N, CA, C, O and the ligand as a Tripos MOL2 file, in Angstrom:
@<TRIPOS>MOLECULE
protein
  277   275    70     0     0
PROTEIN
NO_CHARGES

@<TRIPOS>ATOM
      1 N         157.5200   48.6980 -198.3930 N.3       1 MET1
      2 CA        156.9080   49.7070 -199.2750 C.3       1 MET1
      3 C         155.8410   50.4890 -198.5240 C.2       1 MET1
      4 O         154.7270   50.6730 -199.0130 O.2       1 MET1
      5 N         156.1910   50.9340 -197.3580 N.am      2 GLU2
      6 CA        155.2400   51.7340 -196.5950 C.3       2 GLU2
      7 C         155.6160   53.1980 -196.7300 C.2       2 GLU2
      8 O         156.3690   53.7440 -195.9250 O.2       2 GLU2
      9 N         155.0840   53.8070 -197.7460 N.am      3 GLN3
     10 CA        155.4330   55.1940 -198.0110 C.3       3 GLN3
     11 C         154.1760   56.0350 -198.1270 C.2       3 GLN3
     12 O         153.1450   55.5880 -198.6280 O.2       3 GLN3
     13 N         154.2880   57.2370 -197.6600 N.am      4 LYS4
     14 CA        153.1550   58.1440 -197.7190 C.3       4 LYS4
     15 C         153.5950   59.4420 -198.3590 C.2       4 LYS4
     16 O         154.7640   59.8230 -198.2980 O.2       4 LYS4
     17 N         152.6510   60.1020 -198.9640 N.am      5 ALA5
     18 CA        152.9440   61.3960 -199.5600 C.3       5 ALA5
     19 C         152.9100   62.4540 -198.4760 C.2       5 ALA5
     20 O         151.8480   62.8440 -197.9920 O.2       5 ALA5
     21 N         154.0590   62.8950 -198.1190 N.am      6 LEU6
     22 CA        154.1600   63.9330 -197.1000 C.3       6 LEU6
     23 C         155.4690   64.6660 -197.3130 C.2       6 LEU6
     24 O         156.2220   64.3640 -198.2390 O.2       6 LEU6
     25 N         155.7300   65.6170 -196.4570 N.am      7 GLU7
     26 CA        156.9660   66.3630 -196.6090 C.3       7 GLU7
     27 C         157.6630   66.4610 -195.2720 C.2       7 GLU7
     28 O         157.1020   66.9440 -194.2880 O.2       7 GLU7
     29 N         158.8740   66.0020 -195.2560 N.am      8 CYS8
     30 CA        159.6670   66.0900 -194.0430 C.3       8 CYS8
     31 C         159.9850   67.5580 -193.7690 C.2       8 CYS8
     32 O         160.4250   68.2720 -194.6700 O.2       8 CYS8
     33 N         159.7690   68.0140 -192.5390 N.am      9 PRO9
     34 CA        160.0480   69.4200 -192.2200 C.3       9 PRO9
     35 C         161.5340   69.7350 -192.2090 C.2       9 PRO9
     36 O         161.9170   70.9050 -192.2010 O.2       9 PRO9
     37 N         162.3600   68.7290 -192.2080 N.am     10 ILE10
     38 CA        163.7970   68.9620 -192.1400 C.3      10 ILE10
     39 C         164.4130   68.9920 -193.5250 C.2      10 ILE10
     40 O         165.0560   69.9690 -193.9070 O.2      10 ILE10
     41 N         164.2160   67.9280 -194.2690 N.am     11 CYS11
     42 CA        164.9080   67.8060 -195.5460 C.3      11 CYS11
     43 C         163.9560   67.8790 -196.7360 C.2      11 CYS11
     44 O         164.3840   67.7820 -197.8860 O.2      11 CYS11
     45 N         162.6790   68.0470 -196.4610 N.am     12 LYS12
     46 CA        161.6650   68.1970 -197.5030 C.3      12 LYS12
     47 C         161.4900   66.9360 -198.3380 C.2      12 LYS12
     48 O         160.8970   66.9620 -199.4160 O.2      12 LYS12
     49 N         162.0090   65.8520 -197.8270 N.am     13 SER13
     50 CA        161.7780   64.5990 -198.5240 C.3      13 SER13
     51 C         160.3220   64.1930 -198.3730 C.2      13 SER13
     52 O         159.6920   64.5030 -197.3620 O.2      13 SER13
     53 N         159.7980   63.5230 -199.3400 N.am     14 ASN14
     54 CA        158.3990   63.0920 -199.2620 C.3      14 ASN14
     55 C         158.2930   61.5900 -199.0650 C.2      14 ASN14
     56 O         157.2460   60.9910 -199.3110 O.2      14 ASN14
     57 N         159.3720   60.9980 -198.6270 N.am     15 LYS15
     58 CA        159.3420   59.5580 -198.4060 C.3      15 LYS15
     59 C         159.6460   59.2590 -196.9460 C.2      15 LYS15
     60 O         160.6180   59.7500 -196.3720 O.2      15 LYS15
     61 N         158.7870   58.4430 -196.3740 N.am     16 ALA16
     62 CA        158.9850   58.0600 -194.9860 C.3      16 ALA16
     63 C         158.4110   56.6730 -194.7720 C.2      16 ALA16
     64 O         157.4540   56.2670 -195.4330 O.2      16 ALA16
     65 N         158.9970   55.9730 -193.8610 N.am     17 THR17
     66 CA        158.4810   54.6650 -193.5180 C.3      17 THR17
     67 C         157.7380   54.7500 -192.1940 C.2      17 THR17
     68 O         158.0200   55.6080 -191.3580 O.2      17 THR17
     69 N         156.7980   53.8560 -192.0250 N.am     18 ILE18
     70 CA        156.0550   53.8280 -190.7730 C.3      18 ILE18
     71 C         156.9060   53.1550 -189.7040 C.2      18 ILE18
     72 O         157.2510   51.9780 -189.8120 O.2      18 ILE18
     73 N         157.2310   53.9110 -188.6850 N.am     19 ALA19
     74 CA        158.0500   53.3720 -187.6030 C.3      19 ALA19
     75 C         157.1850   52.7610 -186.5080 C.2      19 ALA19
     76 O         157.6420   51.9000 -185.7560 O.2      19 ALA19
     77 N         155.9550   53.2000 -186.4230 N.am     20 GLY20
     78 CA        155.0800   52.6490 -185.4030 C.3      20 GLY20
     79 C         153.6710   53.1650 -185.5770 C.2      20 GLY20
     80 O         153.4440   54.2650 -186.0800 O.2      20 GLY20
     81 N         152.7370   52.3510 -185.1520 N.am     21 GLU21
     82 CA        151.3370   52.7580 -185.2220 C.3      21 GLU21
     83 C         150.6980   52.5500 -183.8590 C.2      21 GLU21
     84 O         151.0850   51.6690 -183.0920 O.2      21 GLU21
     85 N         149.7080   53.3920 -183.5820 N.am     22 ASN22
     86 CA        149.0000   53.3310 -182.3080 C.3      22 ASN22
     87 C         149.9690   53.4440 -181.1340 C.2      22 ASN22
     88 O         149.8790   52.7080 -180.1510 O.2      22 ASN22
     89 N         150.8880   54.3790 -181.2690 N.am     23 VAL23
     90 CA        151.8850   54.5950 -180.2280 C.3      23 VAL23
     91 C         151.3960   55.6980 -179.3020 C.2      23 VAL23
     92 O         150.9660   56.7630 -179.7470 O.2      23 VAL23
     93 N         151.4690   55.4240 -178.0170 N.am     24 LYS24
     94 CA        151.1120   56.4460 -177.0420 C.3      24 LYS24
     95 C         152.3650   56.9250 -176.3340 C.2      24 LYS24
     96 O         153.2070   56.1330 -175.9110 O.2      24 LYS24
     97 N         152.4650   58.2200 -176.2200 N.am     25 LEU25
     98 CA        153.6070   58.8000 -175.5380 C.3      25 LEU25
     99 C         153.1400   59.4720 -174.2610 C.2      25 LEU25
    100 O         152.1010   60.1320 -174.2280 O.2      25 LEU25
    101 N         153.9070   59.2940 -173.2390 N.am     26 SER26
    102 CA        153.6110   60.0010 -172.0020 C.3      26 SER26
    103 C         154.8920   60.6360 -171.4950 C.2      26 SER26
    104 O         155.9980   60.1910 -171.8010 O.2      26 SER26
    105 N         154.7160   61.6610 -170.7320 N.am     27 GLY27
    106 CA        155.8880   62.3400 -170.2190 C.3      27 GLY27
    107 C         155.4890   63.3890 -169.2150 C.2      27 GLY27
    108 O         154.3430   63.4640 -168.7710 O.2      27 GLY27
    109 N         156.4510   64.1810 -168.8790 N.am     28 ARG28
    110 CA        156.2070   65.2090 -167.8820 C.3      28 ARG28
    111 C         156.9130   66.4730 -168.3100 C.2      28 ARG28
    112 O         158.0540   66.4510 -168.7720 O.2      28 ARG28
    113 N         156.2200   67.5560 -168.1500 N.am     29 PHE29
    114 CA        156.8070   68.8540 -168.4400 C.3      29 PHE29
    115 C         156.5190   69.7560 -167.2640 C.2      29 PHE29
    116 O         155.3660   70.0630 -166.9620 O.2      29 PHE29
    117 N         157.5750   70.1740 -166.6090 N.am     30 GLU30
    118 CA        157.4530   70.9430 -165.3720 C.3      30 GLU30
    119 C         156.5730   70.1680 -164.3890 C.2      30 GLU30
    120 O         156.9460   69.0660 -163.9880 O.2      30 GLU30
    121 N         155.4450   70.6950 -163.9970 N.am     31 ASP31
    122 CA        154.6290   69.9690 -163.0250 C.3      31 ASP31
    123 C         153.4340   69.3060 -163.6820 C.2      31 ASP31
    124 O         152.4700   68.9380 -163.0100 O.2      31 ASP31
    125 N         153.4970   69.1550 -164.9830 N.am     32 LYS32
    126 CA        152.3460   68.5980 -165.6920 C.3      32 LYS32
    127 C         152.7160   67.2620 -166.3140 C.2      32 LYS32
    128 O         153.7750   67.1050 -166.9210 O.2      32 LYS32
    129 N         151.8300   66.3260 -166.1480 N.am     33 GLU33
    130 CA        152.0020   65.0590 -166.8350 C.3      33 GLU33
    131 C         151.0750   65.0330 -168.0370 C.2      33 GLU33
    132 O         149.9720   65.5780 -168.0030 O.2      33 GLU33
    133 N         151.5240   64.4150 -169.0570 N.am     34 PHE34
    134 CA        150.6810   64.3510 -170.2440 C.3      34 PHE34
    135 C         150.7900   62.9800 -170.8770 C.2      34 PHE34
    136 O         151.7720   62.2590 -170.7060 O.2      34 PHE34
    137 N         149.7670   62.6560 -171.5990 N.am     35 ILE35
    138 CA        149.7890   61.4480 -172.4100 C.3      35 ILE35
    139 C         149.0940   61.7830 -173.7160 C.2      35 ILE35
    140 O         148.0860   62.4890 -173.7390 O.2      35 ILE35
    141 N         149.6300   61.2840 -174.7650 N.am     36 THR36
    142 CA        149.0570   61.5860 -176.0630 C.3      36 THR36
    143 C         148.0490   60.5140 -176.4470 C.2      36 THR36
    144 O         147.9940   59.4360 -175.8560 O.2      36 THR36
    145 N         147.2860   60.8350 -177.4210 N.am     37 THR37
    146 CA        146.4390   59.8140 -178.0180 C.3      37 THR37
    147 C         147.3090   58.9170 -178.8860 C.2      37 THR37
    148 O         148.5210   59.1090 -178.9820 O.2      37 THR37
    149 N         146.6870   57.9570 -179.5030 N.am     38 GLU38
    150 CA        147.4580   57.0300 -180.3190 C.3      38 GLU38
    151 C         148.0350   57.7550 -181.5270 C.2      38 GLU38
    152 O         147.3350   58.4640 -182.2510 O.2      38 GLU38
    153 N         149.3160   57.5560 -181.7160 N.am     39 LEU39
    154 CA        150.0250   58.2620 -182.7620 C.3      39 LEU39
    155 C         150.5110   57.2930 -183.8280 C.2      39 LEU39
    156 O         150.7300   56.1080 -183.5800 O.2      39 LEU39
    157 N         150.6660   57.8350 -184.9970 N.am     40 THR40
    158 CA        151.3820   57.1240 -186.0380 C.3      40 THR40
    159 C         152.7470   57.7930 -186.1860 C.2      40 THR40
    160 O         152.8490   59.0050 -186.3770 O.2      40 THR40
    161 N         153.7640   56.9930 -186.0960 N.am     41 VAL41
    162 CA        155.1150   57.5240 -186.1500 C.3      41 VAL41
    163 C         155.7200   57.1920 -187.5100 C.2      41 VAL41
    164 O         155.7810   56.0310 -187.9170 O.2      41 VAL41
    165 N         156.1540   58.2140 -188.1860 N.am     42 LEU42
    166 CA        156.8170   58.0290 -189.4660 C.3      42 LEU42
    167 C         158.2710   58.4370 -189.3520 C.2      42 LEU42
    168 O         158.6150   59.3890 -188.6500 O.2      42 LEU42
    169 N         159.1050   57.7140 -190.0410 N.am     43 CYS43
    170 CA        160.5290   58.0140 -190.0300 C.3      43 CYS43
    171 C         160.9440   58.3940 -191.4400 C.2      43 CYS43
    172 O         160.7370   57.6330 -192.3850 O.2      43 CYS43
    173 N         161.5240   59.5630 -191.5760 N.am     44 CYS44
    174 CA        161.9860   60.0330 -192.8760 C.3      44 CYS44
    175 C         163.0980   59.1070 -193.3760 C.2      44 CYS44
    176 O         164.0540   58.8110 -192.6590 O.2      44 CYS44
    177 N         162.9470   58.6630 -194.6160 N.am     45 THR45
    178 CA        163.9460   57.7380 -195.1450 C.3      45 THR45
    179 C         165.2290   58.4540 -195.5140 C.2      45 THR45
    180 O         166.2670   57.8160 -195.6880 O.2      45 THR45
    181 N         165.1740   59.7510 -195.6330 N.am     46 LYS46
    182 CA        166.3480   60.4920 -196.0740 C.3      46 LYS46
    183 C         167.2160   60.9340 -194.8950 C.2      46 LYS46
    184 O         168.4250   60.7010 -194.8790 O.2      46 LYS46
    185 N         166.5830   61.5720 -193.9130 N.am     47 CYS47
    186 CA        167.3760   62.1200 -192.8160 C.3      47 CYS47
    187 C         167.0750   61.4270 -191.4910 C.2      47 CYS47
    188 O         167.7530   61.6820 -190.4960 O.2      47 CYS47
    189 N         166.0850   60.5690 -191.4640 N.am     48 GLY48
    190 CA        165.8010   59.8320 -190.2440 C.3      48 GLY48
    191 C         164.9760   60.6000 -189.2330 C.2      48 GLY48
    192 O         164.8620   60.1850 -188.0800 O.2      48 GLY48
    193 N         164.4020   61.7130 -189.6500 N.am     49 TYR49
    194 CA        163.5940   62.5100 -188.7400 C.3      49 TYR49
    195 C         162.2750   61.8040 -188.4470 C.2      49 TYR49
    196 O         161.6210   61.2870 -189.3530 O.2      49 TYR49
    197 N         161.8980   61.7890 -187.1930 N.am     50 TYR50
    198 CA        160.6510   61.1430 -186.7950 C.3      50 TYR50
    199 C         159.5190   62.1620 -186.7940 C.2      50 TYR50
    200 O         159.6430   63.2660 -186.2630 O.2      50 TYR50
    201 N         158.4310   61.7610 -187.3960 N.am     51 MET51
    202 CA        157.2590   62.6240 -187.4410 C.3      51 MET51
    203 C         156.1040   61.9170 -186.7500 C.2      51 MET51
    204 O         155.8720   60.7250 -186.9540 O.2      51 MET51
    205 N         155.4000   62.6560 -185.9450 N.am     52 PHE52
    206 CA        154.3000   62.0780 -185.1770 C.3      52 PHE52
    207 C         152.9910   62.6960 -185.6470 C.2      52 PHE52
    208 O         152.8510   63.9150 -185.7480 O.2      52 PHE52
    209 N         152.0610   61.8340 -185.9230 N.am     53 PHE53
    210 CA        150.7610   62.3140 -186.3590 C.3      53 PHE53
    211 C         149.6900   61.7720 -185.4260 C.2      53 PHE53
    212 O         149.6440   60.5780 -185.1300 O.2      53 PHE53
    213 N         148.8570   62.6470 -184.9850 N.am     54 ASP54
    214 CA        147.7610   62.2350 -184.1250 C.3      54 ASP54
    215 C         146.5240   63.0190 -184.4940 C.2      54 ASP54
    216 O         146.5820   64.0460 -185.1700 O.2      54 ASP54
    217 N         145.4080   62.5040 -184.0290 N.am     55 LYS55
    218 CA        144.1630   63.2130 -184.3000 C.3      55 LYS55
    219 C         143.9580   64.3290 -183.2910 C.2      55 LYS55
    220 O         143.5400   65.4330 -183.6410 O.2      55 LYS55
    221 N         144.2510   64.0350 -182.0700 N.am     56 MET56
    222 CA        144.0630   65.0550 -181.0380 C.3      56 MET56
    223 C         144.9270   64.7120 -179.8360 C.2      56 MET56
    224 O         144.8560   63.6090 -179.2920 O.2      56 MET56
    225 N         145.7210   65.6510 -179.4440 N.am     57 ALA57
    226 CA        146.5640   65.4280 -178.2790 C.3      57 ALA57
    227 C         145.7710   65.7110 -177.0180 C.2      57 ALA57
    228 O         145.0140   66.6780 -176.9350 O.2      57 ALA57
    229 N         145.9630   64.8540 -176.0530 N.am     58 GLN58
    230 CA        145.2230   65.0030 -174.8040 C.3      58 GLN58
    231 C         146.2000   65.3320 -173.6890 C.2      58 GLN58
    232 O         147.2020   64.6470 -173.4840 O.2      58 GLN58
    233 N         145.8860   66.3720 -172.9970 N.am     59 PHE59
    234 CA        146.7650   66.7940 -171.9200 C.3      59 PHE59
    235 C         146.0150   66.7670 -170.6050 C.2      59 PHE59
    236 O         144.8740   67.2160 -170.4960 O.2      59 PHE59
    237 N         146.6770   66.2400 -169.6400 N.am     60 THR60
    238 CA        146.0900   66.2400 -168.3170 C.3      60 THR60
    239 C         147.0860   66.8650 -167.3460 C.2      60 THR60
    240 O         148.2990   66.7110 -167.4900 O.2      60 THR60
    241 N         146.5710   67.5440 -166.3960 N.am     61 THR61
    242 CA        147.4300   68.1490 -165.3990 C.3      61 THR61
    243 C         147.2410   67.4430 -164.0680 C.2      61 THR61
    244 O         146.1400   67.0210 -163.7140 O.2      61 THR61
    245 N         148.3070   67.3300 -163.3650 N.am     62 LYS62
    246 CA        148.2380   66.6340 -162.0880 C.3      62 LYS62
    247 C         147.4200   67.4410 -161.0870 C.2      62 LYS62
    248 O         146.5410   66.9140 -160.4050 O.2      62 LYS62
    249 N         147.7270   68.7100 -161.0200 N.am     63 GLU63
    250 CA        146.9430   69.5840 -160.1760 C.3      63 GLU63
    251 C         146.0470   70.4450 -161.0560 C.2      63 GLU63
    252 O         146.4610   70.9790 -162.0850 O.2      63 GLU63
    253 N         144.8230   70.5530 -160.6140 N.am     64 ASP64
    254 CA        143.8730   71.2950 -161.4290 C.3      64 ASP64
    255 C         144.0650   72.7870 -161.2280 C.2      64 ASP64
    256 O         143.2280   73.4720 -160.6400 O.2      64 ASP64
    257 N         145.1660   73.2580 -161.7210 N.am     65 THR65
    258 CA        145.4470   74.6810 -161.6020 C.3      65 THR65
    259 C         144.8190   75.4050 -162.7760 C.2      65 THR65
    260 O         144.8690   74.9470 -163.9180 O.2      65 THR65
    261 N         144.2510   76.5020 -162.4770 N.am     66 LYS66
    262 CA        143.5920   77.2650 -163.5350 C.3      66 LYS66
    263 C         144.3400   78.5750 -163.7450 C.2      66 LYS66
    264 O         144.6560   79.3040 -162.8040 O.2      66 LYS66
    265 N         144.5990   78.8330 -164.9730 N.am     67 ASN67
    266 CA        145.2550   80.0910 -165.3060 C.3      67 ASN67
    267 C         144.2470   81.2190 -165.3320 C.2      67 ASN67
    268 O         143.1950   81.1170 -165.9630 O.2      67 ASN67
    269 N         144.5700   82.2710 -164.6540 N.am     68 SER68
    270 CA        143.6960   83.4390 -164.6700 C.3      68 SER68
    271 C         144.1810   84.3780 -165.7540 C.2      68 SER68
    272 O         145.1830   85.0770 -165.6020 O.2      68 SER68
    273 N         143.4610   84.3770 -166.8230 N.am     69 THR69
    274 CA        143.8560   85.2320 -167.9300 C.3      69 THR69
    275 C         143.0020   86.4670 -167.9510 C.2      69 THR69
    276 O         143.1780   87.3250 -168.8160 O.2      69 THR69
    277 ZN        163.8780   64.1910 -193.7080 Zn       70 ZN70
@<TRIPOS>BOND
     1     1     2 1
     2     2     3 1
     3     3     4 2
     4     3     5 am
     5     5     6 1
     6     6     7 1
     7     7     8 2
     8     7     9 am
     9     9    10 1
    10    10    11 1
    11    11    12 2
    12    11    13 am
    13    13    14 1
    14    14    15 1
    15    15    16 2
    16    15    17 am
    17    17    18 1
    18    18    19 1
    19    19    20 2
    20    19    21 am
    21    21    22 1
    22    22    23 1
    23    23    24 2
    24    23    25 am
    25    25    26 1
    26    26    27 1
    27    27    28 2
    28    27    29 am
    29    29    30 1
    30    30    31 1
    31    31    32 2
    32    31    33 am
    33    33    34 1
    34    34    35 1
    35    35    36 2
    36    35    37 am
    37    37    38 1
    38    38    39 1
    39    39    40 2
    40    39    41 am
    41    41    42 1
    42    42    43 1
    43    43    44 2
    44    43    45 am
    45    45    46 1
    46    46    47 1
    47    47    48 2
    48    47    49 am
    49    49    50 1
    50    50    51 1
    51    51    52 2
    52    51    53 am
    53    53    54 1
    54    54    55 1
    55    55    56 2
    56    55    57 am
    57    57    58 1
    58    58    59 1
    59    59    60 2
    60    59    61 am
    61    61    62 1
    62    62    63 1
    63    63    64 2
    64    63    65 am
    65    65    66 1
    66    66    67 1
    67    67    68 2
    68    67    69 am
    69    69    70 1
    70    70    71 1
    71    71    72 2
    72    71    73 am
    73    73    74 1
    74    74    75 1
    75    75    76 2
    76    75    77 am
    77    77    78 1
    78    78    79 1
    79    79    80 2
    80    79    81 am
    81    81    82 1
    82    82    83 1
    83    83    84 2
    84    83    85 am
    85    85    86 1
    86    86    87 1
    87    87    88 2
    88    87    89 am
    89    89    90 1
    90    90    91 1
    91    91    92 2
    92    91    93 am
    93    93    94 1
    94    94    95 1
    95    95    96 2
    96    95    97 am
    97    97    98 1
    98    98    99 1
    99    99   100 2
   100    99   101 am
   101   101   102 1
   102   102   103 1
   103   103   104 2
   104   103   105 am
   105   105   106 1
   106   106   107 1
   107   107   108 2
   108   107   109 am
   109   109   110 1
   110   110   111 1
   111   111   112 2
   112   111   113 am
   113   113   114 1
   114   114   115 1
   115   115   116 2
   116   115   117 am
   117   117   118 1
   118   118   119 1
   119   119   120 2
   120   119   121 am
   121   121   122 1
   122   122   123 1
   123   123   124 2
   124   123   125 am
   125   125   126 1
   126   126   127 1
   127   127   128 2
   128   127   129 am
   129   129   130 1
   130   130   131 1
   131   131   132 2
   132   131   133 am
   133   133   134 1
   134   134   135 1
   135   135   136 2
   136   135   137 am
   137   137   138 1
   138   138   139 1
   139   139   140 2
   140   139   141 am
   141   141   142 1
   142   142   143 1
   143   143   144 2
   144   143   145 am
   145   145   146 1
   146   146   147 1
   147   147   148 2
   148   147   149 am
   149   149   150 1
   150   150   151 1
   151   151   152 2
   152   151   153 am
   153   153   154 1
   154   154   155 1
   155   155   156 2
   156   155   157 am
   157   157   158 1
   158   158   159 1
   159   159   160 2
   160   159   161 am
   161   161   162 1
   162   162   163 1
   163   163   164 2
   164   163   165 am
   165   165   166 1
   166   166   167 1
   167   167   168 2
   168   167   169 am
   169   169   170 1
   170   170   171 1
   171   171   172 2
   172   171   173 am
   173   173   174 1
   174   174   175 1
   175   175   176 2
   176   175   177 am
   177   177   178 1
   178   178   179 1
   179   179   180 2
   180   179   181 am
   181   181   182 1
   182   182   183 1
   183   183   184 2
   184   183   185 am
   185   185   186 1
   186   186   187 1
   187   187   188 2
   188   187   189 am
   189   189   190 1
   190   190   191 1
   191   191   192 2
   192   191   193 am
   193   193   194 1
   194   194   195 1
   195   195   196 2
   196   195   197 am
   197   197   198 1
   198   198   199 1
   199   199   200 2
   200   199   201 am
   201   201   202 1
   202   202   203 1
   203   203   204 2
   204   203   205 am
   205   205   206 1
   206   206   207 1
   207   207   208 2
   208   207   209 am
   209   209   210 1
   210   210   211 1
   211   211   212 2
   212   211   213 am
   213   213   214 1
   214   214   215 1
   215   215   216 2
   216   215   217 am
   217   217   218 1
   218   218   219 1
   219   219   220 2
   220   219   221 am
   221   221   222 1
   222   222   223 1
   223   223   224 2
   224   223   225 am
   225   225   226 1
   226   226   227 1
   227   227   228 2
   228   227   229 am
   229   229   230 1
   230   230   231 1
   231   231   232 2
   232   231   233 am
   233   233   234 1
   234   234   235 1
   235   235   236 2
   236   235   237 am
   237   237   238 1
   238   238   239 1
   239   239   240 2
   240   239   241 am
   241   241   242 1
   242   242   243 1
   243   243   244 2
   244   243   245 am
   245   245   246 1
   246   246   247 1
   247   247   248 2
   248   247   249 am
   249   249   250 1
   250   250   251 1
   251   251   252 2
   252   251   253 am
   253   253   254 1
   254   254   255 1
   255   255   256 2
   256   255   257 am
   257   257   258 1
   258   258   259 1
   259   259   260 2
   260   259   261 am
   261   261   262 1
   262   262   263 1
   263   263   264 2
   264   263   265 am
   265   265   266 1
   266   266   267 1
   267   267   268 2
   268   267   269 am
   269   269   270 1
   270   270   271 1
   271   271   272 2
   272   271   273 am
   273   273   274 1
   274   274   275 1
   275   275   276 2
@<TRIPOS>SUBSTRUCTURE
     1 MET1         2 RESIDUE 1 A MET
     2 GLU2         6 RESIDUE 1 A GLU
     3 GLN3        10 RESIDUE 1 A GLN
     4 LYS4        14 RESIDUE 1 A LYS
     5 ALA5        18 RESIDUE 1 A ALA
     6 LEU6        22 RESIDUE 1 A LEU
     7 GLU7        26 RESIDUE 1 A GLU
     8 CYS8        30 RESIDUE 1 A CYS
     9 PRO9        34 RESIDUE 1 A PRO
    10 ILE10       38 RESIDUE 1 A ILE
    11 CYS11       42 RESIDUE 1 A CYS
    12 LYS12       46 RESIDUE 1 A LYS
    13 SER13       50 RESIDUE 1 A SER
    14 ASN14       54 RESIDUE 1 A ASN
    15 LYS15       58 RESIDUE 1 A LYS
    16 ALA16       62 RESIDUE 1 A ALA
    17 THR17       66 RESIDUE 1 A THR
    18 ILE18       70 RESIDUE 1 A ILE
    19 ALA19       74 RESIDUE 1 A ALA
    20 GLY20       78 RESIDUE 1 A GLY
    21 GLU21       82 RESIDUE 1 A GLU
    22 ASN22       86 RESIDUE 1 A ASN
    23 VAL23       90 RESIDUE 1 A VAL
    24 LYS24       94 RESIDUE 1 A LYS
    25 LEU25       98 RESIDUE 1 A LEU
    26 SER26      102 RESIDUE 1 A SER
    27 GLY27      106 RESIDUE 1 A GLY
    28 ARG28      110 RESIDUE 1 A ARG
    29 PHE29      114 RESIDUE 1 A PHE
    30 GLU30      118 RESIDUE 1 A GLU
    31 ASP31      122 RESIDUE 1 A ASP
    32 LYS32      126 RESIDUE 1 A LYS
    33 GLU33      130 RESIDUE 1 A GLU
    34 PHE34      134 RESIDUE 1 A PHE
    35 ILE35      138 RESIDUE 1 A ILE
    36 THR36      142 RESIDUE 1 A THR
    37 THR37      146 RESIDUE 1 A THR
    38 GLU38      150 RESIDUE 1 A GLU
    39 LEU39      154 RESIDUE 1 A LEU
    40 THR40      158 RESIDUE 1 A THR
    41 VAL41      162 RESIDUE 1 A VAL
    42 LEU42      166 RESIDUE 1 A LEU
    43 CYS43      170 RESIDUE 1 A CYS
    44 CYS44      174 RESIDUE 1 A CYS
    45 THR45      178 RESIDUE 1 A THR
    46 LYS46      182 RESIDUE 1 A LYS
    47 CYS47      186 RESIDUE 1 A CYS
    48 GLY48      190 RESIDUE 1 A GLY
    49 TYR49      194 RESIDUE 1 A TYR
    50 TYR50      198 RESIDUE 1 A TYR
    51 MET51      202 RESIDUE 1 A MET
    52 PHE52      206 RESIDUE 1 A PHE
    53 PHE53      210 RESIDUE 1 A PHE
    54 ASP54      214 RESIDUE 1 A ASP
    55 LYS55      218 RESIDUE 1 A LYS
    56 MET56      222 RESIDUE 1 A MET
    57 ALA57      226 RESIDUE 1 A ALA
    58 GLN58      230 RESIDUE 1 A GLN
    59 PHE59      234 RESIDUE 1 A PHE
    60 THR60      238 RESIDUE 1 A THR
    61 THR61      242 RESIDUE 1 A THR
    62 LYS62      246 RESIDUE 1 A LYS
    63 GLU63      250 RESIDUE 1 A GLU
    64 ASP64      254 RESIDUE 1 A ASP
    65 THR65      258 RESIDUE 1 A THR
    66 LYS66      262 RESIDUE 1 A LYS
    67 ASN67      266 RESIDUE 1 A ASN
    68 SER68      270 RESIDUE 1 A SER
    69 THR69      274 RESIDUE 1 A THR
    70 ZN70       277 GROUP 0 **** ****
């Protein structure tokens, strides 16, 4: 009975189960590595869509390249 009032962006269902808590994701995009803060992962009970909620995503770059805007 782990349900929260929310809305799935895919099927608009408002029921989801908690698939994981305090989950950290890391990965790489092009030449940048990133790691997220602790996330709560919810899984839509209707369509199975995973939703990730975090307080603040943290991004780090391998090389300290600065964009000149
Ligand atoms: Zn859904």
